N, C-alpha and C positions, 0 to 999 in steps of 0.2 A: 368871565364865567360862562360856561357853555350850557347848551339846552338841557343836557342830562342833569347837571348840577342844579340848575334852576328848577327842574321838575322835582328832583328829590327834596329840595328845600320847601317847595310849595306843598308837597305831600306831607312832609313832617309837620309843617305849620298847620295844615288842616287836621291832622290826627291829634296834635296836642291841643288845638282849639276844641276839638270834639270832647276831649277829656274834661275840660273846664265847663263846656256846655252841659254835659251830663251831670256834673256836680250840682248845677243849678236846677236842671230838669227834674232830678230825683228828689228835690227838696221842696220846700214851700217858697214861692216867689210871687212878687207883685210885678206890675208893668205900668209904664208911663205911656203917654200918647205924644208923639212928635207933632210939629206944626202941620204936617201934611195928613194928620190923623192916623198914621200908621203906628202900630205898637212898638215899644222898646222895652227890653228886659235887661236884667243884669247879665244874662248870657250873651246878648249881642255885644256888650261892652267888653267883657272879659275875653271873649273870642277874638274881638278886634285887636285887643292889646297883644295877645299871644301871636297872632298872625303878623302884625306889624313888626314885632321883635325879630321874627325870622326874615321877613322880606327886606327890611332895611339893610341887611347884610349884603344884599345883591347890588346895592347902589342904584337900583332902578326905581323911579318914582312910583308912588302908590296912590291909586284912587280907590277909596273905600267908602261904603255907605256911611260908616260911622266916623270918618275923618273929616276935618275941615277941607272943603274943596278948594283947590288952587284955581286961579283965574284961567280962562281960556287963553289969554295972552301968553301965559307961561306954558300951559299944557300943549298948545298947538306946536310947540317946538320939541316936544318929546317924541322921538322916533319909536320908543318902546316904553310901556308902563304896565304895572299890575292893576287888575280890576278885581276888587274883593267885596264879597258880601259875607260878612262873618257869621250871619245867621239868616239864611234865606228861608222864608216861611215862618216868620215869627207868630203869625196867627195860628199856624198848625202847632207850633211849640206851646202856645197858650192853651190850645184845645187838648194837648197831650195825645195827639194821634201819631206822633213819630215821624211825620212827613216833612221834616225840615232838614236843611243841608248847610254845609260850609262850601262856599264857592270861591275858587281862586283861579284867575286866568292871567296869562301873559299875552299882551296885545302889542303887535308890531305893525306900524303904519296903518292903524285902523282895523287890523284883522287879528283874530285870536290864533295864537300859535301853540300855546300849551293850555291845558285845562284840568282842574281837579275839582271833583264834586264828592263830598264825603257825607254819609248819612250816619250820624252818631248812634242813633237808636238801634239800627240793624247792623252796624259796622260794615256797611257796603261802601266800597271805595271805587270810584270811577276816575280815570285819568287818561290823558291823551297827548301825544306829540303829533300835531297836525302835519308838519313837514314830512315826518317819517311815515305818516298814514297809519298810525297804530293807536288804538284805544283799548283799554283794559277795564274789566270789572272783576273785583275780587272781594271776598269777605275776610276782613283782617282778624287777628287774634283778639281775645278778650282784653288784653292789656293795651290795645291800640298801638302795638309796636309796628315799626316801619318794615314793610316787606323786604325780604332779602333780595329777591329778583324782581326787577321792574316789569319785564315783559314776558312772563311765562306763557308758553304757547297755548296752554289749555285755558287761559283766562282772556285771551285776545278776542275782542268783539269783531264781528263782520256784518256787513249789510245783508239783510235777508231779502229774498225775492218776494214781492207782493203777490197776493192772491187777486184774481180778477172778479170774484163774486163777493168778497168781504173786504171792507176797509175799517180799520180800528182807529178811532179818533181820540186824541188826548184832550180831555177837558180839565179845566182848573177846579180844584177842590173848593176854592173860595171865590172864584171870579167868573163863573159861567154867566154869559149875558145874551141879549137878543141877537146880536150879530153872529155870535158863535152858533147859536141855535139855528139861525137861517143858513149858515154855511153847512151845518150838518144835514139839514133838510135837503139842500141842493145835492149833496152827495148821494142821497137816496134815489135820485133819478138814474145814476150811473151804476149803482151797486145793489145787488140783491139784499145784502145785509150791511148795516152800518152799526158798529158797536162803539159805544162811548166808554172810555177808560178814564176815570177821574184820579188825579194825583195833585198833591201840593208841591210848591217850590220847584227847583230845577229838576226834580225827579221826572218831570214831564219830558224833558230832553232825553233823559236816560232811558225812559220807556221806548222811545223811538230807536235809540242807539242799540238797545238790546233786542230789537225786533219784536217787542211786546205791543207795539202800536205802529201805525203806518204814517200818520200825519198829525201834526200839532199846530192848529191854527190859534194864534194869540191876538184876539181883537180887544185888547184891554191894555191899560198902562203897565209898562215895565221899565226898569232902569237898566243901564248898561251892565251894572254889577250883578243884576239878576240873571243875565243871559249869556255872558261871555264864556264862562266855563263850560256850560252845557253845549253851547254853540261849538266850541273846540272839539268836544267829544263826538258830536254828531258829524262835524265836518271831516274829522280824521278818517272816518270810514265811508265817506261818500255822500252823506246827506247834505242838503242845502238848507240854509236859513235865509229866507228871502224877505226883504223889506217890502211891505205891501204898497208903499208909496213909490219907491224908486224901481221896484222889480229887480233889484240887484241885491247882492249879499249885504246883510246887516253890518253896519260900520260902528266903530267904537272910538272913544276919546273925541266925541263931537263937542261942539260948543254947548249944545243942550244934551245932557246925558239921558234924557227921556227917549226911549226907543219909539219908532213908529210901530204900528201893528206889523206882524210878520207871520210867516208860515214855515214850518219845518217839515220837509218831506224828501 
């Protein structure tokens, strides 16, 4: 199965998952708390079920937040795998602020090569083919139907040139902390203006990719499924996602799926 086929399958999976998520979102719902104290809703589970049904057809192993995790002894032999967060930003979902996403990424030898981020509330769809160097943002139809053309010229994203007097910093809607505040204060030494843009979920990556922000420092815990899809979209148009420990590109399908702190710029 080629890259284009895999991209189409992952887009369709995200769109159909979005339909099921919105059915829950627009009704009354409860939530449970997982052992790590993160919330879990029915929407997480139904989205995961839909996505797995699509991706299993590719024959590529799946790592999902809501699947049972295979051992590293098995995973380390996978040259390629899917990384899935069926509902990224469950806290935003519960708050009903619309800032939650479906994230699907294809990872090869530890690096993201395809990425899909879908925002069900606004119908904004982002996706990228890293090897081709193409990322797209579009707003889909109200019926959540698959786009006819994958890469329309008018919807292709490109890296924007930064300003020298202003830097726009992405902050988490739910996870701003002292380290991020210190980082922002240090930027004020070099720039006349430092503007903080707050967003939830993987939309923080998308803000950078769209040129609506210049840098995204993440000095808080994230898992690989939180970041792989957004990483792919940023990487496709020339942004770097740098591990704060290794000073190299963030890696995936590690023994520990918890990411180090990182910076996108």
